[in-house]
C-alpha positions as CSV (number, residue, x, y, z in Angstrom):
1,M,-12.4,168.4,86.3
2,K,-15.5,168.1,84.7
3,K,-15.0,164.7,83.5
4,T,-14.6,163.3,87.0
5,L,-17.8,165.2,87.8
6,R,-19.4,163.7,84.9
7,V,-18.2,159.9,86.0
8,I,-19.6,160.7,89.5
9,L,-22.7,161.7,88.3
10,A,-23.3,158.6,86.0
11,F,-22.1,156.4,89.1
12,V,-25.0,158.0,91.1
13,E,-27.5,157.8,88.4
14,S,-26.6,153.8,88.0
15,L,-27.6,153.7,91.4
16,R,-31.2,154.7,90.1
17,P,-32.3,157.0,93.1
18,R,-35.5,157.3,91.4
19,Q,-35.9,153.5,92.2
20,W,-35.7,154.2,95.9
21,T,-39.2,155.1,96.6
22,K,-39.5,151.3,96.9
23,N,-37.4,151.5,100.2
24,G,-39.8,153.5,101.7
25,F,-41.6,150.0,102.6
26,V,-39.0,150.0,105.4
27,F,-41.2,152.9,107.3
28,A,-44.5,150.9,106.9
29,A,-43.9,149.1,110.5
30,L,-43.0,152.2,112.2
31,V,-46.1,154.2,110.9
32,F,-48.4,151.0,111.5
33,D,-47.2,149.9,114.8
34,R,-47.7,153.6,116.0
35,K,-44.0,154.3,116.6
36,L,-43.5,157.5,114.0
37,T,-43.4,159.8,117.2
38,H,-40.9,157.4,118.9
39,G,-37.4,159.3,118.3
40,P,-34.8,156.1,118.2
41,S,-37.5,154.0,116.1
42,L,-37.7,156.8,113.8
43,E,-33.7,157.0,113.5
44,R,-33.4,153.6,113.2
45,A,-35.8,153.2,110.4
46,I,-33.9,156.1,108.7
47,V,-30.7,154.3,108.8
48,G,-32.6,151.2,107.4
49,F,-33.9,153.2,104.7
50,L,-30.5,154.6,103.9
51,M,-29.0,150.9,104.0
52,F,-31.4,149.5,101.7
53,C,-31.2,152.6,99.3
54,L,-27.4,151.9,98.7
55,L,-27.9,147.9,98.9
56,S,-30.5,148.1,96.2
57,G,-28.2,150.4,94.0
58,A,-25.5,148.0,94.0
59,V,-27.9,145.5,92.6
60,Y,-29.0,148.0,90.1
61,L,-25.4,148.4,89.2
62,L,-24.8,144.7,88.5
63,N,-27.9,144.1,86.9
64,D,-27.2,146.6,84.4
65,L,-23.6,145.1,83.8
66,I,-25.0,142.0,83.3
67,D,-27.8,143.2,81.0
68,R,-25.7,146.0,79.2
69,D,-26.0,144.2,75.6
70,A,-29.7,143.7,76.1
71,D,-30.1,147.4,77.3
72,R,-28.8,148.5,74.1
73,Q,-31.8,147.2,72.3
74,H,-34.3,149.3,74.5
75,P,-35.5,152.5,73.3
76,K,-35.1,154.1,77.0
77,K,-32.5,152.0,79.0
78,R,-29.9,152.3,76.1
79,H,-29.6,155.8,77.6
80,R,-28.1,154.3,81.0
81,P,-24.8,155.5,82.0
82,I,-23.7,152.0,81.7
83,P,-25.0,150.8,78.1
84,S,-24.6,154.2,77.0
85,G,-20.6,154.4,78.0
86,R,-20.9,157.2,80.2
87,L,-19.8,154.9,83.4
88,P,-16.7,153.1,82.9
89,L,-17.1,149.2,83.5
90,P,-14.4,149.0,86.0
91,L,-15.8,151.5,88.3
92,A,-19.0,150.1,87.8
93,W,-17.8,146.7,88.8
94,A,-16.0,148.3,91.9
95,G,-19.0,149.7,93.1
96,A,-21.2,146.5,92.7
97,I,-18.7,144.3,94.4
98,G,-17.6,146.4,96.8
99,M,-20.6,148.5,98.1
100,P,-22.4,145.1,99.5
101,F,-19.3,143.9,101.3
102,A,-19.2,147.2,103.1
103,L,-22.8,147.5,103.8
104,L,-23.7,144.0,104.9
105,P,-21.2,143.9,107.7
106,A,-22.5,147.4,108.9
107,A,-26.1,146.1,108.6
108,F,-25.4,143.0,111.0
109,W,-23.4,145.4,113.3
110,F,-26.2,147.7,113.3
111,D,-29.0,144.9,114.2
112,G,-28.6,141.4,114.2
113,K,-31.8,140.5,112.7
114,F,-32.0,143.5,110.5
115,G,-28.7,142.4,108.6
116,L,-29.9,138.9,108.6
117,I,-32.9,140.3,106.3
118,A,-30.6,142.6,104.4
119,A,-28.4,139.5,103.5
120,T,-31.2,137.6,102.5
121,Y,-32.5,140.6,100.3
122,Y,-29.3,140.8,98.5
123,G,-28.9,137.1,98.1
124,L,-32.5,136.9,96.5
125,M,-31.6,140.0,94.3
126,M,-28.3,138.0,92.9
127,A,-30.6,134.7,92.2
128,Y,-33.0,137.3,90.5
129,T,-29.9,138.8,88.5
130,F,-28.5,135.5,87.4
131,W,-31.3,133.3,87.0
132,L,-34.8,134.0,88.4
133,K,-35.3,137.1,86.0
134,H,-35.8,134.8,83.2
135,L,-38.4,132.4,84.7
136,P,-42.2,133.6,83.7
137,L,-44.0,134.3,87.0
138,I,-41.2,133.7,89.3
139,D,-39.5,137.0,88.2
140,V,-42.2,138.8,89.7
141,F,-42.8,136.9,92.6
142,T,-39.2,137.4,93.4
143,I,-39.2,141.3,93.2
144,A,-42.5,141.1,95.1
145,G,-40.4,139.2,98.0
146,G,-37.9,142.2,97.8
147,F,-40.8,144.2,98.9
148,V,-41.8,141.9,101.9
149,L,-38.3,141.6,102.9
150,R,-38.2,145.4,103.2
151,V,-41.4,145.9,105.3
152,A,-39.8,142.9,107.4
153,A,-36.6,144.9,107.8
154,G,-38.2,148.0,109.0
155,A,-40.2,145.8,111.4
156,A,-37.2,144.2,112.7
157,L,-35.6,147.7,113.0
158,V,-38.4,149.3,115.1
159,R,-38.9,145.9,117.1
160,V,-42.9,145.6,116.3
161,E,-45.2,145.0,118.8
162,R,-48.6,144.6,117.3
163,F,-47.9,144.5,113.2
164,S,-50.7,143.0,111.4
165,P,-49.9,140.1,109.0
166,W,-52.6,141.3,106.7
167,L,-50.0,144.2,105.8
168,Y,-47.4,141.4,104.5
169,V,-50.5,140.1,102.5
170,V,-51.1,143.7,101.0
171,T,-47.4,144.3,100.3
172,I,-46.9,140.9,98.0
173,M,-50.2,141.4,96.4
174,L,-49.7,145.0,95.5
175,A,-46.0,144.4,94.3
176,L,-47.3,141.3,92.1
177,F,-50.1,143.8,90.7
178,I,-47.4,146.5,89.6
179,G,-44.6,144.0,88.4
180,F,-47.2,142.3,86.3
181,G,-48.4,146.0,85.2
182,K,-44.7,146.8,84.3
183,R,-44.4,143.5,82.1
184,R,-47.3,144.3,80.4
185,A,-46.0,147.6,79.6
186,E,-42.6,146.3,78.5
187,I,-44.3,144.1,76.1
188,S,-46.9,146.9,74.7
189,L,-43.8,149.1,74.4
190,L,-41.3,146.7,72.7
191,A,-43.8,145.1,70.6
192,H,-42.2,142.4,68.6
193,N,-38.6,143.4,70.0
194,A,-39.4,142.3,73.5
195,Q,-37.9,138.9,73.8
196,A,-34.7,140.3,72.2
197,H,-34.5,142.9,75.5
198,R,-35.9,140.7,78.0
199,K,-36.1,136.7,77.6
200,V,-38.6,136.4,80.2
201,L,-41.3,138.2,77.8
202,E,-41.5,134.9,76.1
203,G,-43.4,133.6,78.6
204,Y,-46.1,136.4,78.6
205,T,-48.9,137.5,76.3
206,L,-51.0,140.5,77.0
207,P,-54.3,138.5,77.5
208,F,-52.1,136.1,80.2
209,L,-51.1,139.6,81.9
210,D,-54.3,141.2,81.9
211,R,-56.0,138.3,84.0
212,L,-52.8,138.3,86.3
213,I,-53.2,142.2,86.9
214,T,-57.1,141.7,87.5
215,I,-56.6,138.7,90.3
216,S,-53.5,140.6,91.9
217,S,-55.7,144.1,91.8
218,T,-58.5,142.6,93.3
219,A,-56.7,140.6,95.9
220,T,-55.1,143.7,97.2
221,I,-58.0,145.6,97.6
222,M,-59.8,142.6,99.5
223,A,-56.6,142.1,101.5
224,Y,-56.2,145.9,102.5
225,S,-60.3,145.9,103.4
226,L,-59.7,143.1,105.4
227,Y,-56.9,144.7,107.5
228,T,-58.9,147.9,108.0
229,F,-61.4,146.0,110.4
230,S,-59.7,143.1,111.5
231,A,-55.8,144.1,112.6
232,P,-55.7,144.2,116.3
233,N,-54.4,147.9,116.7
234,L,-56.8,149.7,114.9
235,P,-59.0,152.3,116.5
236,D,-62.2,150.3,117.7
237,N,-64.4,152.6,115.6
238,H,-63.4,151.0,112.1
239,A,-61.9,154.6,110.9
240,M,-59.4,152.8,109.1
241,M,-61.9,151.9,106.7
242,L,-62.1,155.4,105.5
243,T,-58.8,155.2,103.9
244,I,-60.2,152.4,101.4
245,P,-61.0,154.7,98.7
246,F,-57.4,156.0,98.4
247,V,-56.6,152.6,97.8
248,L,-59.0,151.9,95.0
249,Y,-58.4,155.1,93.4
250,G,-54.6,154.6,93.6
251,I,-55.1,151.3,91.9
252,F,-57.4,152.3,89.3
253,R,-55.1,155.1,88.3
254,Y,-52.2,153.0,88.1
255,M,-54.1,150.6,85.6
256,Y,-55.4,153.8,83.6
257,L,-51.7,154.5,83.3
258,V,-50.9,151.2,82.1
259,Y,-53.8,150.4,79.6
260,V,-54.5,154.3,78.6
261,R,-51.2,156.0,78.8
262,G,-48.7,153.2,78.5
263,Q,-46.6,154.5,81.2
264,G,-46.6,151.4,83.3
265,G,-42.9,150.1,82.4
266,A,-41.6,152.4,84.9
267,P,-43.6,152.6,88.1
268,E,-41.4,155.0,90.0
269,E,-41.4,157.4,87.3
270,A,-45.2,157.2,87.1
271,L,-45.1,158.0,91.0
272,L,-42.9,160.7,90.6
273,R,-44.7,162.4,87.6
274,D,-48.2,161.7,87.8
275,R,-50.0,164.5,90.1
276,P,-53.3,162.3,90.6
277,L,-51.2,159.2,91.6
278,Q,-48.9,161.5,94.2
279,M,-52.2,163.2,95.7
280,T,-53.8,159.9,96.3
281,V,-50.7,158.4,97.9
282,L,-50.5,161.7,100.1
283,L,-54.2,161.8,101.3
284,W,-53.8,158.2,101.9
285,G,-50.6,158.7,103.9
286,L,-52.2,161.8,105.9
287,S,-55.4,159.9,106.4
288,V,-53.5,156.9,108.1
289,V,-51.6,159.3,110.0
290,A,-54.4,161.2,111.7
291,I,-56.2,158.1,112.5
292,F,-53.5,156.3,114.1
293,Y,-52.0,159.2,116.0
294,L,-54.8,162.2,116.3
295,W,-58.2,160.3,116.4
């Protein structure tokens, strides 16, 4: 019984629940289209969020199966259930293959457009797992594309009426910023053994990544600032501009974690552990809700 429980827990851990914070982007359309208080839209967004959690979990399972030998060379990833041997390979393969076969038809049944976006996301992640993750720049752009598809999935579910295209620009630039920060942290952590763990790191250098981080962070700030006074569904008094300082601090805090603390290798852990970053996200979220729904 204890052995079965350990295997179940190892399977759940391999789905990487900590990474599920990324799927919160599914709720972006719900909030920014002012449908947070609309019960049916909220329910559909929650279902979409859960589906993306399980679908992305299946992708993580497959990725760990493919990379298990390389992960054993990583000081942290070697402790994951698959490379450490805590999760039997047949069970991992069953989950990686069986879950998408169940989830994708369910997504199409739930909503046709959402199902198409979910299938596109899964196809993109498969391309990433087997090919694109080995191509410098393309690897991070692919990850950013996954974030945009999450936002698009949420927009399809809540049947958005006035969703600003600037938010798609913000999403992709923010994802690029975080992705390049992650690559920089990996190179710094693994030093001369970086290429042995992840082949694509051969295509990056620290000075090159520093420039990419500067460009993507600047573009994120500019795109978000433009959104706050140019989107069609914002208050006429430009109150949304009051949220810009939270975005500025959040980006600067993440850069501090990458450059000073060396913690950018796992962005989801930074979000779950760093109190200043958590408070910034919380205050930004409360400000957005207040401006959209209480102003």
